[in-house]
ROTORPA-280966 format. One line per 2 residues: number of its first residue (from 1); their letters; for each residue x, y, z of N, C-alpha, C. Coordinates in pm, 1 decimal. Layout:
NUM) a) X/Y/Z/X/Y/Z/X/Y/Z  ...
END
This chain:
1) ms) 84.2/-117.3/0.0/0.0/0.0/0.0/88.6/123.5/0.0  62.9/214.4/-90.6/142.2/336.7/-98.1/93.5/438.1/4.3
3) ve) 176.2/537.9/30.6/140.3/643.5/123.9/16.9/718.1/74.7  9.5/743.3/-57.3/-105.2/814.7/-113.7/-234.7/736.9/-91.3
5) ts) -230.8/604.0/-109.5/-349.4/521.1/-87.3/-389.8/526.3/58.6  -293.5/519.7/148.6/-321.3/523.6/290.4/-382.7/657.7/331.7
7) ve) -331.9/767.3/278.7/-387.4/900.0/308.8/-530.9/907.6/258.7  -555.4/860.8/138.3/-690.7/861.4/81.6/-785.8/777.8/167.6
9) eq) -741.4/661.1/211.3/-825.3/576.4/296.9/-859.3/646.5/427.7  -762.0/714.4/488.1/-787.1/785.6/613.1/-883.6/902.0/591.5
11) re) -867.0/975.0/481.7/-957.4/1086.3/450.8/-1099.9/1033.7/432.9  -1115.6/923.8/358.4/-1249.0/866.0/337.2/-1309.2/816.1/467.7
13) qi) -1227.1/754.6/552.1/-1276.1/704.4/679.6/-1329.7/818.8/765.4  -1257.8/930.1/769.2/-1303.8/1045.9/846.0/-1429.1/1104.8/782.7
15) an) -1432.7/1114.6/650.0/-1549.0/1171.3/581.2/-1673.9/1086.4/602.7  -1658.2/956.6/624.8/-1772.1/867.4/642.3/-1816.7/853.2/787.2
17) ql) -1748.8/918.5/880.1/-1789.3/914.3/1020.1/-1919.7/988.9/1038.1  -1993.0/952.4/1139.6/-2110.4/1031.8/1176.7/-2058.6/1157.5/1244.6
19) ge) -2073.4/1268.1/1180.1/-2020.7/1393.3/1233.1/-1873.3/1407.7/1202.5  -1829.1/1528.8/1198.7/-1688.2/1559.4/1171.1/-1606.9/1543.4/1298.6
21) pe) -1478.6/1511.2/1286.2/-1394.6/1512.8/1406.8/-1382.7/1656.3/1456.8  -1357.1/1666.0/1584.5/-1348.2/1797.4/1646.8/-1225.8/1874.3/1600.3
23) ql) -1245.3/2002.6/1571.7/-1131.2/2090.2/1548.9/-1065.7/2111.5/1684.4  -934.7/2100.8/1688.6/-865.1/2117.4/1816.2/-885.3/2258.9/1867.7
25) rf) -933.1/2268.6/1989.6/-949.1/2396.8/2057.9/-876.6/2386.6/2191.4  -800.2/2490.3/2222.3/-725.9/2490.5/2346.2/-816.2/2541.0/2458.4
27) ps) -824.4/2469.2/2569.6/-910.2/2513.4/2679.4/-852.4/2636.8/2747.6  -940.2/2712.3/2813.2/-889.4/2828.7/2885.3/-799.6/2780.5/2998.5
29) gw) -690.9/2848.6/3018.0/-594.6/2810.8/3121.1/-518.0/2684.1/3089.3  -510.9/2649.8/2962.8/-450.3/2520.8/2925.5/-302.2/2512.7/2954.1
31) tt) -234.1/2625.0/2961.2/-89.5/2618.3/2983.0/-54.8/2572.4/3124.1  -149.6/2577.9/3215.1/-121.3/2535.0/3351.5/-202.8/2412.3/3390.9
33) st) -265.9/2346.7/3297.4/-348.4/2230.5/3329.1/-261.9/2110.8/3365.9  -320.1/2017.8/3439.0/-247.6/1895.6/3473.8/-217.8/1814.3/3348.5
35) sw) -306.9/1818.3/3249.7/-281.0/1748.0/3123.6/-157.9/1805.0/3054.1  -148.1/1936.7/3051.1/-35.1/2001.5/2986.5/95.0/1970.3/3059.7
37) hr) 89.7/1973.7/3192.2/208.6/1942.5/3271.4/251.2/1797.7/3247.6  155.5/1705.2/3247.8/187.9/1564.3/3223.8/249.1/1545.0/3084.8
39) aq) 196.3/1615.3/2985.6/247.3/1603.3/2848.9/394.0/1642.7/2839.9  434.7/1738.4/2920.6/572.9/1785.4/2916.6/665.5/1708.3/3009.3
41) aa) 615.9/1662.9/3123.6/703.7/1609.3/3226.7/711.5/1457.1/3231.0  610.0/1387.8/3184.4/607.8/1241.3/3195.2/686.8/1176.1/3081.6
43) ks) 734.6/1056.3/3105.7/800.8/978.6/3000.9/699.0/951.2/2890.9  744.9/958.0/2765.9/650.8/938.7/2655.7/721.4/884.7/2532.8
45) dv) 642.6/828.7/2445.8/689.5/785.1/2315.2/571.5/798.7/2219.7  599.1/846.0/2100.2/495.7/868.2/1999.1/541.9/804.4/1869.6
47) sp) 451.1/733.5/1803.3/483.2/679.9/1671.4/358.1/685.8/1584.4  376.4/712.0/1455.1/260.0/717.4/1366.8/200.8/578.0/1347.4
49) an) 68.3/568.3/1358.3/-1.6/442.3/1332.9/-46.1/435.9/1187.6  -82.5/550.5/1134.5/-123.3/568.0/995.3/-115.5/718.6/969.1
51) pa) -148.1/766.8/849.3/-131.7/910.5/823.6/-215.8/1002.9/912.4  -320.8/952.1/975.3/-407.3/1038.7/1055.2/-394.8/1017.2/1205.2
53) ef) -334.9/906.4/1246.6/-335.6/872.0/1388.0/-195.5/838.7/1439.0  -179.0/859.2/1569.7/-53.6/829.9/1637.0/-80.3/736.4/1754.0
55) dv) 13.7/645.9/1779.3/12.7/567.3/1902.1/93.4/646.0/2004.0  29.2/677.0/2116.0/91.5/758.7/2220.1/107.0/674.1/2345.8
57) ll) 230.8/658.1/2389.4/261.3/596.1/2517.5/299.6/708.4/2612.0  230.1/717.1/2725.4/252.8/829.4/2816.2/247.4/782.1/2960.3
59) gy) 349.3/819.4/3035.6/355.7/786.1/3177.5/285.3/891.2/3261.8  315.5/888.2/3390.1/257.2/982.3/3486.0/369.6/1056.8/3556.1
61) vd) 337.4/1167.5/3618.6/437.8/1245.9/3691.4/422.1/1232.7/3841.6  324.7/1155.3/3887.3/299.1/1143.2/4030.9/367.0/1021.7/4093.7
63) gr) 465.0/965.3/4026.0/538.3/852.7/4082.0/487.2/715.9/4038.9  372.2/710.4/3974.8/323.0/581.3/3925.7/412.8/533.3/3813.0
65) de) 434.9/404.8/3808.2/518.2/347.0/3702.9/437.6/306.9/3580.3  307.8/330.5/3582.1/222.1/290.5/3471.2/250.3/374.1/3346.9
67) it) 225.9/312.6/3232.4/230.5/384.8/3104.8/101.3/352.5/3032.1  33.9/454.0/2981.8/-90.4/431.9/2908.7/-62.7/433.8/2758.5
69) hh) -146.4/364.1/2684.7/-139.0/363.8/2538.5/-273.3/409.9/2483.9  -269.0/506.3/2394.3/-390.2/553.5/2327.6/-361.2/577.7/2181.3
71) rv) -457.4/548.3/2097.9/-451.9/580.4/1954.8/-521.5/716.2/1940.3  -448.9/814.9/1887.9/-497.9/952.5/1884.8/-503.1/1003.6/1740.8
73) lf) -619.8/1053.9/1701.3/-633.8/1122.8/1572.5/-571.9/1261.1/1587.8  -479.9/1295.5/1498.8/-414.0/1426.6/1502.9/-366.5/1454.5/1362.0
75) al) -447.7/1528.0/1284.9/-417.4/1551.8/1144.0/-480.9/1681.8/1099.0  -430.0/1733.8/988.4/-494.4/1847.7/924.2/-600.9/1792.3/829.7
77) yg) -720.7/1847.7/837.0/-832.5/1799.5/756.3/-928.5/1916.0/734.6  -957.4/1946.0/610.3/-1048.0/2056.8/581.3/-995.6/2191.4/628.7
79) gn) -863.6/2206.9/632.1/-803.4/2333.6/673.9/-791.9/2350.5/823.9  -832.0/2250.4/900.1/-825.8/2257.5/1046.0/-739.0/2145.3/1100.5
81) lv) -688.4/2165.4/1220.0/-623.4/2057.8/1291.6/-732.7/1984.5/1366.8  -751.9/1856.3/1335.8/-853.6/1777.4/1404.3/-785.6/1682.3/1500.3
83) ae) -852.7/1657.5/1612.4/-795.3/1570.2/1714.4/-908.0/1496.6/1785.0  -880.6/1371.9/1818.5/-970.3/1290.9/1900.8/-886.1/1188.7/1973.6
85) ce) -922.3/1163.0/2098.0/-853.7/1061.6/2177.3/-960.3/976.9/2244.1  -927.3/852.4/2267.0/-1022.4/760.5/2327.7/-1024.5/767.9/2479.9
87) cd) -941.9/852.1/2539.2/-930.2/855.5/2684.8/-1045.4/932.4/2749.5  -1060.7/912.8/2881.3/-1166.9/979.8/2956.0/-1148.4/1131.3/2957.7
89) gw) -1023.1/1177.1/2968.4/-998.4/1322.0/2969.8/-1053.6/1388.6/2846.0  -1032.0/1327.1/2729.7/-1083.1/1383.6/2605.2/-1235.8/1376.9/2602.8
91) sy) -1292.2/1265.3/2646.9/-1437.8/1247.3/2645.1/-1508.8/1351.4/2730.1  -1451.5/1381.8/2847.5/-1519.2/1472.9/2939.2/-1481.9/1619.5/2922.0
93) rg) -1359.1/1646.8/2874.9/-1314.2/1786.1/2867.1/-1280.5/1832.5/2726.4  -1268.9/1740.4/2630.4/-1227.2/1778.8/2496.2/-1080.4/1818.8/2490.8
95) wc) -1003.6/1775.0/2588.1/-860.5/1805.7/2598.8/-797.6/1699.8/2686.0  -679.3/1655.3/2651.5/-612.8/1552.8/2732.4/-461.8/1562.9/2713.7
97) ah) -389.0/1491.9/2798.2/-243.2/1494.3/2793.7/-189.2/1432.8/2665.4  -261.1/1337.8/2606.7/-215.0/1271.5/2484.6/-216.0/1369.2/2366.4
99) va) -323.6/1446.2/2355.4/-332.2/1548.0/2250.2/-234.0/1660.9/2279.7  -221.4/1698.3/2405.7/-125.2/1802.9/2443.5/17.1/1762.0/2405.5
101) ll) 50.6/1635.5/2426.4/183.9/1586.5/2390.6/206.9/1597.6/2240.3  107.9/1560.3/2161.5/123.2/1571.2/2016.3/139.4/1716.7/1974.8
103) ww) 60.3/1807.8/2029.2/74.7/1950.0/1996.3/213.4/1999.5/2037.5  256.1/1962.7/2157.5/386.4/2006.1/2208.6/497.6/1965.9/2112.5
105) rw) 493.8/1841.4/2068.9/599.3/1793.5/1978.6/589.6/1857.8/1840.7  469.0/1871.3/1789.3/452.9/1929.3/1655.3/496.2/2075.4/1654.2
107) sr) 461.4/2148.8/1757.0/496.2/2291.0/1760.6/645.4/2313.6/1784.9  718.4/2207.0/1813.4/862.4/2215.2/1833.0/939.4/2133.1/1730.4
109) dq) 878.0/2112.4/1613.6/940.9/2043.4/1500.2/985.5/1901.4/1533.6  907.4/1831.7/1616.4/944.1/1695.8/1655.2/839.2/1593.1/1613.1
111) lg) 747.7/1632.1/1522.5/640.2/1542.3/1482.1/596.6/1578.7/1341.1  570.9/1480.2/1258.7/519.5/1502.6/1124.6/369.5/1481.6/1122.9
113) vt) 293.8/1585.2/1088.9/147.4/1578.6/1084.9/103.0/1588.2/939.9  14.0/1497.1/900.9/-29.1/1486.9/762.2/-151.5/1572.5/734.7
115) nl) -148.0/1643.1/622.7/-265.3/1713.2/571.7/-340.2/1611.5/486.4  -454.9/1566.1/532.1/-529.2/1461.2/462.6/-591.5/1510.4/332.6
117) dt) -596.0/1641.4/311.6/-649.3/1695.0/186.4/-544.6/1695.8/76.0  -418.0/1712.0/113.8/-311.7/1722.8/12.6/-212.4/1607.7/17.1
119) gr) -207.6/1535.4/128.9/-109.9/1429.4/145.4/25.5/1477.6/193.7  42.6/1609.4/207.2/170.3/1663.8/255.5/185.0/1641.1/405.1
121) ty) 309.0/1626.8/447.6/339.6/1612.1/589.7/412.3/1737.2/635.5  367.6/1792.9/746.7/426.6/1914.3/803.0/498.5/1879.5/933.0
123) ls) 624.6/1917.6/941.7/704.3/1891.0/1060.7/684.6/1996.3/1169.0  609.8/2100.0/1138.1/570.4/2202.8/1233.9/444.5/2267.7/1177.0
125) pp) 370.8/2342.6/1258.4/250.4/2406.6/1205.7/284.7/2496.5/1087.1  216.3/2478.8/972.5/246.5/2560.2/854.3/205.6/2705.9/875.5
127) ww) 264.4/2794.4/797.8/241.0/2938.1/812.6/94.3/2975.1/797.9  18.5/2899.8/718.7/-120.9/2935.3/693.6/-215.9/2881.0/799.3
129) fd) -165.0/2797.9/888.5/-250.6/2735.9/989.3/-280.7/2834.0/1101.3  -409.6/2854.0/1129.5/-451.9/2945.4/1235.4/-463.0/2868.3/1366.2
131) fs) -373.1/2895.1/1458.6/-380.9/2829.0/1587.7/-397.4/2932.7/1697.7  -498.6/3019.1/1677.7/-526.0/3120.8/1778.6/-558.6/3052.0/1910.5
133) ga) -511.8/3107.0/2017.0/-528.2/3047.3/2148.0/-404.7/2970.6/2189.8  -318.7/2935.0/2095.7/-199.3/2858.4/2129.0/-80.5/2948.5/2158.4
135) ea) -93.4/3077.0/2133.2/21.6/3164.9/2152.9/57.0/3180.6/2300.3  -31.2/3138.8/2389.5/-4.0/3153.6/2531.8/77.8/3037.8/2587.6
137) qv) 116.1/2944.1/2503.7/185.8/2827.0/2556.4/318.7/2864.9/2619.1  345.3/2800.0/2728.4/471.7/2819.8/2798.3/526.6/2683.2/2835.1
139) el) 655.8/2676.7/2845.5/717.6/2551.8/2887.3/719.0/2548.6/3038.5  663.5/2444.0/3094.4/658.5/2430.2/3238.5/786.7/2364.5/3287.8
141) pv) 826.3/2391.8/3410.6/944.7/2325.3/3463.6/920.0/2174.7/3473.0  1022.8/2097.7/3446.7/1009.1/1952.1/3448.1/1002.5/1898.5/3590.0
143) td) 1067.1/1964.2/3684.4/1065.6/1917.4/3822.4/999.2/2021.4/3910.4  953.6/1976.8/4025.1/887.7/2066.5/4119.3/980.7/2111.3/4231.4
145) hm) 1106.1/2071.5/4227.2/1197.5/2108.9/4335.5/1321.2/2177.0/4278.3  1383.8/2254.2/4364.1/1504.7/2324.8/4325.1/1624.1/2230.2/4335.3
147) vv) 1716.6/2244.0/4245.2/1839.0/2164.9/4249.3/1956.1/2261.4/4260.5  2046.7/2235.7/4355.2/2163.7/2321.5/4371.0/2276.3/2266.6/4285.3
149) td) 2381.2/2344.7/4267.4/2486.3/2309.9/4173.9/2561.2/2181.8/4206.1  2561.9/2138.1/4333.0/2632.9/2013.9/4363.9/2546.0/1890.0/4338.0
151) gg) 2424.4/1911.3/4286.3/2335.9/1800.1/4255.7/2240.6/1763.8/4367.3  2253.9/1824.4/4482.1/2163.3/1793.9/4593.6/2037.8/1878.4/4587.7
153) er) 1936.8/1837.2/4659.5/1812.1/1914.1/4665.9/1818.3/2013.8/4778.1  1743.4/2122.6/4761.4/1729.1/2219.2/4870.7/1616.5/2176.0/4958.9
END
């Protein structure tokens, strides 16, 4: 199967869904949300499952050794960035750490996102993409404690 065939299949699959996938919208106060913090601080791995979806492995920052796996829709479609996740956070809030992780990586040139209308892959948000609401993003500290120069904690 060629990449073009796979992109076409994903576009058709989305077009045949009942209702359109949600356009990604950033929640108010998203830069300080627990989902956003987890997306930046927890161990993670991301790999493309197909042109429209990613397999996201994401740990926790509260000391749990668990890692969750979710298949996440994250693609450009109809001129918008569409996203959906199967997790409870997405179901109840329309925002989750898995989607936040994908946005974080894409906005820092660490993820290739496919435009399902053209088949092109973008390694960062393209110049024409309107991501109003995302300009407030800030990088959160990875740790919650101060470290002194000798490596010990304060």
